[in-house]
C-alpha positions in Angstrom: -171.9 100.0 -3.8 -172.9 98.5 -7.3 -174.4 94.9 -7.0 -172.6 92.4 -9.0 -175.0 91.3 -12.0 -175.2 87.7 -13.3 -177.0 86.5 -16.4 -180.3 84.7 -16.3 -179.7 81.4 -17.7 -181.7 80.9 -21.0 -182.4 84.5 -21.5 -179.3 84.9 -24.4 -180.8 86.4 -27.6 -178.4 87.1 -30.7 -180.3 88.4 -33.9 -178.6 88.2 -37.2 -180.7 91.5 -38.2 -178.9 94.9 -37.5 -181.1 97.2 -35.3 -182.9 99.9 -37.2 -183.0 102.4 -34.4 -183.6 102.8 -30.2 -186.9 103.2 -28.5 -188.0 106.4 -26.8 -186.5 105.9 -23.2 -190.1 106.9 -21.8 -192.0 104.3 -23.8 -194.1 102.4 -21.4 -193.6 98.4 -21.4 -195.5 95.8 -19.6 -193.2 92.5 -18.9 -193.6 89.7 -16.7 -191.1 87.5 -14.9 -191.6 83.9 -13.7 -190.0 82.6 -10.5 -188.4 79.2 -9.5 -190.9 77.0 -7.5 -190.5 76.8 -3.8 -188.6 73.8 -2.4 -191.1 71.1 -1.3 -190.2 68.6 1.7 -188.7 65.6 0.0 -191.5 63.5 2.2 -194.2 65.6 0.8 -192.9 65.3 -2.7 -192.9 61.6 -2.5 -196.5 61.6 -1.1 -198.0 63.8 -4.0 -196.1 61.8 -6.5 -197.4 58.7 -5.1 -200.9 60.3 -5.9 -200.5 60.1 -9.7 -200.0 56.4 -9.6 -203.2 55.8 -7.9 -206.3 54.9 -9.9 -208.1 58.0 -10.5 -211.1 56.9 -8.4 -208.7 56.6 -5.4 -207.1 60.2 -5.6 -207.6 63.1 -3.6 -206.7 66.0 -5.6 -204.9 69.2 -4.4 -207.0 72.5 -4.4 -205.0 75.2 -5.8 -204.4 76.6 -2.1 -202.7 73.6 -1.4 -200.8 73.5 -5.0 -199.5 76.9 -4.2 -198.3 76.1 -0.7 -196.1 73.3 -2.0 -195.1 74.5 -5.7 -195.7 78.1 -5.7 -193.2 81.0 -5.9 -192.0 81.4 -2.2 -192.8 84.5 -0.2 -189.3 85.7 0.4 -188.6 85.4 -3.4 -191.7 87.5 -4.2 -191.0 90.2 -1.8 -187.2 90.3 -3.0 -188.1 90.8 -6.5 -190.8 93.3 -5.6 -188.3 95.3 -3.3 -185.5 95.5 -6.4 -187.9 96.6 -9.2 -189.7 99.0 -7.3 -186.3 100.3 -6.4 -185.9 100.9 -10.1 -189.1 102.8 -10.3 -191.0 100.0 -12.0 -194.6 99.4 -10.9 -195.3 96.0 -9.7 -198.9 95.5 -11.5 -199.7 92.0 -10.3 -198.2 89.0 -8.3 -199.4 85.6 -8.4 -197.5 83.0 -6.3 -199.2 79.9 -7.9 -198.2 80.9 -11.6 -194.9 82.0 -10.1 -195.3 85.4 -11.8 -195.0 88.9 -11.3 -196.3 91.3 -13.9 -194.4 94.8 -14.2 -194.9 98.1 -15.9 -192.2 100.7 -16.3 -190.3 102.9 -18.8 -187.6 101.4 -21.4 -184.9 103.4 -19.4 -185.9 101.6 -16.2 -186.1 98.2 -17.4 -182.6 98.7 -19.1 -181.2 99.7 -15.8 -183.0 96.8 -14.0 -181.6 94.1 -16.5 -178.5 95.9 -17.2 -179.2 95.7 -20.9 -179.9 98.1 -24.0 -183.1 97.8 -26.1 -183.2 98.3 -29.7 -186.0 98.6 -32.2 -185.7 95.7 -34.8 -187.7 95.0 -37.9 -189.2 91.5 -38.6 -190.0 89.7 -41.9 -193.5 90.8 -41.7 -192.3 94.4 -41.6 -193.6 94.9 -38.1 -191.0 96.3 -35.7 -190.4 95.0 -32.1 -188.0 95.6 -29.1 -185.2 93.3 -28.3 -181.7 92.8 -26.6 -178.6 91.3 -27.9 -176.8 89.3 -25.4 -178.5 88.0 -22.0 -180.7 89.5 -19.3 -178.9 90.5 -15.8 -179.9 90.8 -12.6 -178.0 91.1 -9.2 -176.3 87.7 -8.4 -178.3 87.4 -5.4 -181.8 87.7 -7.1 -180.8 85.8 -10.4 -181.2 82.3 -9.4 -185.0 83.4 -8.4 -186.0 84.0 -12.1 -186.7 81.5 -14.7 -187.9 83.4 -17.6 -189.0 86.9 -18.6 -191.4 87.8 -21.3 -192.4 90.9 -23.2 -189.0 92.1 -24.1 -188.7 90.0 -27.4 -190.9 89.0 -30.2 -192.1 85.5 -29.2 -190.3 83.0 -31.2 -192.7 80.6 -33.2 -192.3 77.7 -31.0 -195.6 76.1 -31.7 -198.2 76.4 -34.4 -201.2 74.7 -35.8 -202.7 75.0 -39.2 -206.1 73.5 -39.1 -206.7 71.4 -42.1 -209.3 72.8 -44.5 -210.6 71.0 -47.3 -209.2 73.1 -49.9 -209.3 70.7 -52.9 -213.2 70.1 -52.3 -213.6 73.8 -52.2 -211.6 74.5 -55.2 -214.3 72.0 -57.0 -217.4 74.2 -55.9 -219.4 75.2 -53.0 -221.4 72.0 -52.9 -218.4 69.6 -53.1 -217.0 71.6 -50.5 -219.7 70.6 -47.9 -219.2 67.2 -47.0 -217.8 65.6 -43.5 -219.7 65.2 -40.4 -221.2 67.2 -37.7 -219.5 66.7 -34.3 -222.5 65.3 -32.9 -222.7 62.6 -35.8 -218.9 61.6 -35.0 -219.5 61.4 -31.4 -222.5 59.1 -32.1 -220.2 56.9 -34.3 -217.9 56.6 -31.7 -220.4 55.5 -29.1 -220.2 58.5 -26.8 -222.6 57.7 -23.9 -225.8 59.4 -24.7 -227.4 60.8 -21.7 -223.9 62.8 -20.5 -223.6 66.4 -21.7 -220.6 67.6 -19.7 -222.6 68.8 -17.0 -220.2 70.2 -14.0 -217.2 70.1 -16.2 -214.8 72.7 -17.6 -212.9 72.2 -20.9 -209.8 74.6 -21.0 -208.9 75.3 -24.8 -205.7 76.8 -25.4 -204.9 79.1 -28.2 -201.9 80.6 -29.2 -203.4 82.8 -31.9 -206.6 83.6 -33.7 -209.8 85.1 -33.0 -213.5 83.6 -33.2 -216.6 85.3 -33.9 -219.7 85.2 -31.4 -221.9 85.3 -34.6 -220.3 81.9 -35.8 -220.7 80.4 -32.3 -224.5 81.2 -32.2 -224.9 80.2 -36.1 -223.4 76.9 -35.3 -224.9 76.0 -32.2 -228.7 77.0 -33.6 -228.0 75.0 -36.9 -227.0 72.0 -34.9 -230.2 72.4 -32.4 -227.8 72.9 -29.5 -228.0 75.4 -26.4 -225.0 77.7 -26.8 -222.6 76.4 -23.9 -221.0 79.0 -21.5 -217.9 80.2 -23.1 -215.4 82.2 -21.3 -212.2 83.8 -22.4 -208.9 84.2 -20.3 -206.3 86.4 -21.6 -206.5 88.4 -24.8 -206.1 87.2 -28.4 -202.7 88.1 -29.9 -203.2 91.2 -32.4 -200.1 89.7 -34.4 -201.4 86.1 -34.6 -205.2 86.9 -35.6 -205.3 85.4 -39.1 -207.4 83.4 -41.1 -206.1 80.1 -40.2 -205.6 80.8 -36.6 -209.1 82.0 -36.5 -210.6 78.9 -37.9 -208.6 77.1 -35.5 -210.4 78.8 -32.5 -213.8 78.4 -33.9 -213.2 74.8 -34.5 -212.1 74.1 -31.3 -214.8 75.7 -29.3 -217.5 74.1 -31.8 -216.3 70.6 -31.8 -216.0 70.7 -27.9 -219.1 72.5 -27.4 -221.3 70.3 -29.7 -220.3 67.1 -27.7 -220.2 68.4 -24.2 -222.9 71.3 -24.6 -223.5 71.6 -21.0 -219.6 72.0 -19.8 -218.2 75.4 -19.4 -215.6 76.2 -22.2 -212.7 78.5 -21.2 -210.3 79.9 -24.1 -206.9 80.6 -22.7 -204.9 83.0 -25.0 -201.2 83.1 -24.5 -198.0 83.4 -26.4 -196.7 79.9 -25.5 -198.1 76.6 -24.2 -196.0 77.2 -21.1 -197.7 80.7 -20.4 -201.1 79.1 -21.4 -200.7 76.4 -18.6 -199.7 78.7 -16.2 -203.3 80.4 -16.8 -205.0 77.1 -16.6 -203.1 76.2 -13.1 -204.0 79.4 -11.5 -207.6 79.6 -12.9 -209.3 79.1 -9.3 -212.4 80.7 -10.8 -213.1 78.3 -13.6 -211.4 75.2 -12.3 -210.7 73.6 -15.8 -211.1 69.6 -15.3 -210.1 69.1 -19.0 -207.6 71.1 -21.4 -207.3 70.6 -25.2 -204.5 71.8 -26.8 -204.4 71.7 -30.9 -200.9 73.5 -30.8 -197.7 71.9 -31.3 -194.1 72.2 -32.2 -191.2 69.8 -33.1 -189.6 68.8 -29.7 -186.4 70.2 -31.3 -187.9 73.6 -30.9 -187.5 73.7 -27.3 -184.4 74.0 -24.9 -184.0 72.4 -21.8 -185.5 75.1 -19.4 -188.5 75.2 -21.5 -189.1 71.4 -21.3 -188.3 71.5 -17.4 -191.0 74.3 -17.1 -193.7 72.4 -19.1 -192.9 69.2 -17.0 -193.5 71.0 -13.8 -196.7 72.4 -15.3 -198.0 69.2 -16.5 -197.3 67.6 -13.3 -199.3 70.4 -11.3 -202.2 69.9 -13.7 -202.3 66.0 -12.6 -202.0 67.0 -9.1 -205.1 69.1 -9.4 -206.9 66.3 -11.4 -206.8 68.2 -14.8 -206.5 65.9 -17.9 -204.4 67.5 -20.7 -205.0 66.1 -24.4 -202.6 67.5 -27.1 -202.7 67.2 -30.9 -199.9 65.0 -32.5 -199.7 67.0 -35.6 -200.7 67.1 -39.2 -197.3 66.2 -40.9 -197.1 62.6 -40.3 -193.8 60.9 -38.8 -191.5 63.7 -40.3 -192.8 66.7 -38.3 -190.9 69.8 -40.0 -188.0 67.7 -40.5 -186.1 65.5 -43.0 -185.8 62.6 -40.1 -188.9 61.0 -38.0 -189.7 63.0 -34.9 -192.5 63.8 -32.8 -194.2 67.0 -31.3 -194.6 68.5 -27.9 -196.6 68.6 -25.7 -198.3 65.5 -27.2 -194.8 63.6 -26.4 -194.8 64.4 -22.6 -195.7 61.5 -20.6 -198.5 63.4 -18.5 -200.3 64.4 -21.5 -202.6 62.3 -23.8 -201.4 62.5 -27.4 -204.3 62.5 -29.9 -203.6 61.3 -33.5 -205.8 60.9 -36.6 -207.8 58.7 -38.4 -210.3 58.9 -41.7 -213.9 57.5 -41.2 -216.6 56.6 -43.2 -220.1 56.7 -41.3 -223.1 54.8 -42.8 -226.6 54.5 -41.0 -224.9 56.0 -38.1 -222.1 53.5 -37.7 -218.5 53.6 -38.8 -217.9 51.1 -41.9 -214.2 51.6 -42.2 -211.6 53.8 -40.4 -207.9 54.0 -41.3 -205.1 56.0 -40.4 -205.4 59.6 -41.5 -202.7 60.2 -44.6 -204.3 62.3 -47.5 -203.1 63.9 -50.7 -200.0 61.8 -51.3 -198.9 62.3 -47.6 -199.0 66.0 -47.8 -201.1 65.7 -44.3 -201.1 62.8 -41.9 -201.6 61.7 -38.3 -198.2 63.0 -36.3 -196.7 60.1 -34.7 -193.5 58.3 -33.6 -191.0 58.1 -31.0 -189.7 60.9 -28.4 -186.0 62.3 -28.5 -186.6 63.9 -24.9 -188.7 61.4 -23.0 -188.1 58.1 -21.7 -190.6 55.3 -22.2 -193.2 55.6 -19.6 -194.1 52.6 -17.5 -197.4 52.5 -18.8 -196.5 52.2 -22.3 -194.1 49.5 -22.0 -196.1 46.5 -22.8 -198.2 48.4 -25.8 -194.8 49.6 -27.3 -193.1 46.3 -27.2 -195.9 44.4 -29.0 -195.6 47.0 -32.0 -194.5 44.7 -34.7 -192.5 47.1 -37.0 -189.9 49.6 -36.2 -189.3 49.3 -32.5 -188.7 52.3 -30.3 -187.3 52.5 -26.7 -188.5 56.0 -25.8 -192.2 57.5 -25.2 -194.4 56.5 -28.1 -196.8 58.9 -29.8 -199.9 59.2 -30.0 -201.9 57.6 -27.2 -205.2 57.7 -29.0 -207.0 58.9 -32.1 -210.2 59.9 -33.6 -211.5 61.3 -37.0 -209.0 64.0 -38.6 -209.5 63.8 -42.3 -210.4 66.5 -44.6 -212.8 64.9 -46.5 -214.3 63.3 -43.5 -214.0 66.1 -41.3 -216.1 68.2 -39.1 -218.7 70.7 -40.2 -218.5 74.1 -38.5 -219.6 77.6 -39.5 -216.7 79.9 -40.1 -217.1 83.7 -41.3 -220.9 82.8 -41.6 -220.1 80.0 -44.0 -220.2 76.2 -43.5 -216.7 74.5 -43.6 -215.3 71.2 -43.3 -212.0 71.0 -41.2 -209.8 68.2 -40.2 -206.7 67.6 -38.6 -205.2 66.2 -35.3 -206.5 69.8 -34.1 -209.7 68.7 -34.5 -209.5 64.9 -32.9 -207.8 67.0 -30.0 -211.1 68.3 -28.7 -213.0 65.5 -29.4 -211.1 63.6 -27.0 -211.2 66.6 -24.4 -214.9 66.5 -24.8 -215.3 62.7 -24.1 -212.9 63.0 -20.8 -215.5 65.5 -20.0 -218.4 63.1 -20.5 -216.6 60.3 -18.5 -215.7 62.6 -15.7 -219.5 63.4 -15.3 -220.5 59.7 -15.8 -218.0 58.6 -13.0 -218.4 61.3 -10.7 -214.8 62.1 -10.4 -212.3 63.6 -12.5 -209.9 61.4 -14.3 -207.0 63.7 -14.3 -203.8 61.8 -15.4 -205.5 59.2 -17.3 -202.7 57.8 -19.6 -201.8 54.9 -17.3 -205.6 53.7 -17.0 -206.2 54.2 -20.8 -203.2 51.7 -21.4 -204.6 49.5 -18.7 -207.5 48.9 -21.1 -205.5 48.3 -24.4 -207.4 46.1 -26.8 -210.6 47.1 -25.0 -212.6 50.5 -25.3 -210.9 51.4 -28.6 -211.5 50.8 -32.3 -208.0 49.5 -33.3 -206.7 50.8 -36.4 -204.9 48.3 -38.4 -204.6 49.9 -42.0 -202.7 52.7 -43.5 -199.4 54.7 -42.5 -198.3 58.2 -41.7 -195.4 58.4 -44.1 -193.0 56.0 -42.2 -194.7 54.0 -39.4 -197.4 51.1 -40.1 -201.0 50.8 -38.4 -201.2 47.9 -36.1 -203.3 46.4 -33.8 -203.1 47.1 -29.9 -200.9 50.3 -30.3 -199.1 51.8 -33.2 -197.2 55.3 -33.8 -199.9 56.6 -36.0 -203.2 56.1 -33.9 -202.0 54.8 -30.4 -204.5 52.5 -28.9 -207.3 53.5 -31.4 -210.2 55.9 -31.7 -212.4 55.4 -29.0 -215.7 53.8 -27.9 -217.1 56.1 -25.3 -219.6 53.9 -23.7 -217.1 51.0 -23.5 -214.6 53.1 -21.9 -217.3 54.4 -19.3 -218.1 50.8 -18.5 -214.3 49.8 -18.1 -213.7 52.8 -15.7 -216.7 51.5 -13.8 -215.8 48.2 -13.6 -212.3 48.6 -12.5 -213.5 50.8 -9.7 -216.1 48.3 -8.7 -213.5 45.3 -8.6 -210.7 47.3 -6.9 -213.0 48.3 -4.5 -214.3 44.8 -3.6 -210.6 43.4 -3.3 -210.2 45.8 -0.2 
């Protein structure tokens, strides 16, 4: 008796293009299916959620085995799906209960049978061909609720992107003019980062959804700056369709900026198609155990459906339970992020993520002489920020956002913090063997990731979900940015939707965390 098939929610695909043909039925495909998390006992769930509301120094984080026991895929779901796909002559290549993923390998015809679909060949705008299906994916009704997502059957949609901001105007003025800006260590010193801390014992995860860096550029950069090259690890493979000049620059900058500021931290590059897929790699990485994650890629909130947002939320929650701090860029297009109306970007708008905006700094004699909201070239590039259309205002933001004197918002405010992102005041890196200056909030993000690594080292514990504590220190530990705008919102003291609480005073933040822990301990 044939099983009754039902559609997998969120799997519907309808392309305006006409198929140009059909694939070879024996062509081998590699797919991944993602499973629902197992149901956690409500009392256990409540206890785990309470962990996040504790001060960082009081937390006992979960390890990955404990996380898998509470939030991984259930053994029953794993076994049922394995049995089904093997029954369709599809090989199960890998099972990961923590990532809630099963990797599959099989022929076109067998996958068509398994998902009750017909695959066709389509041609994209880049003239590359890819496989896709029209309509939805289907599974037997008893199995369908177990699966949340399938990847590998459709060319990934461009949900997130990051275009590192290069000083093209200066480049046009000549090679000499193109070399300006500051080294990452100069910026860190100007922000008063703790001098004796190097990120020892820390692991900074760097999410990359495209691009590929050259080892020769890393060696040249660290040699030029007199820094021993940090340990750099790669997880996943660069996406061949997204290896291009701008994306390559992104990977190069992220690693060089973070590595210069926290040279004794391990740097792990996580290559994936989407932020969700990258975060799954982060969560399941029990070998490197990242303590901080830097994400310089972003997409407008409107790019995501409810299922994607829910999956992302679960992953950021799990990261918090593991003691991982996630920092994400607020975007480089001001308040109008790819839209005619003000909006903000994911994942920086997520309440479990620290959103990093941008400033323009001037450094004289090692000190910052001025700092304003990043907004250059007539507003073409500026610090992203504003108010979320997806998330309610978190408890930790209420006082800060209420104090903002201009456009009022009742939802999650973005960003939380900021750092140098200017094109002219940007970061000196080496790309393709040449010195370049790069800015953008994709540069301020690894600065903050490196700072969190330094703070973790200095404190002796991981800050993990640190948003609430940062807002506890509002008005202290930060250089408040009171001048400039991001094409809609104005700067203001305390907090604003351009630069958040401001740029960091690294040593002051370390002292504040130390003092808070001591004072709370003395009260017990």
